[in-house]
C-alpha positions, 0 to 999 in steps of 0.5 A, a space after each residue: 841525433 847526431 848523424 842527422 841535422 838536429 831539428 826541434 823535433 829530434 831535439 825535443 824527442 831526446 830530451 823526453 827520452 832522457 826523462 821517460 822514467 820520470 814522465 812515467 806513461 806520458 806519451 811524447 806527442 802529448 807532452 806540451 811544448 810549454 811543459 817546464 821540466 824544472 816546475 814540474 819536478 822532472 829535473 833540479 837545478 842540478 839537472 839543468 846542468 846535466 840536461 845541457 850536458 847530455 845535449 852537448 855529448 849527443 850533438 858533439 858540440 859545446 852549446 852556448 845558452 847565454 842567448 836563451 832567457 833563464 826562464 825558457 831554459 827548462 821549458 821543452 819547446 823553447 829549449 829544443 828550438 834554441 838548441 836546433 838552431 844552435 847546432 844547425 848554425 855550428 854545422 853551417 858555420 864548419 861547412 863554410 
């Protein structure tokens, strides 16, 4: 994901790949956007921090999660869109 501009789909795929073992045999395309990693037991409260850290490492940037509603932080679709928008915004700012 580092070389290309992150899209919500790429971020979503990365998140799902992190938890592939815990998701058992789930097909990534069949995991709904409203899938909540915390409520479904995939991550715990410390896992939220680990997830953000993994995303930051993968993207090579620090994410500002303050603009995201707390209840959406562990929901797959909104999180992927938010992170992709942040990463895209950071790239365009640094190019200016």
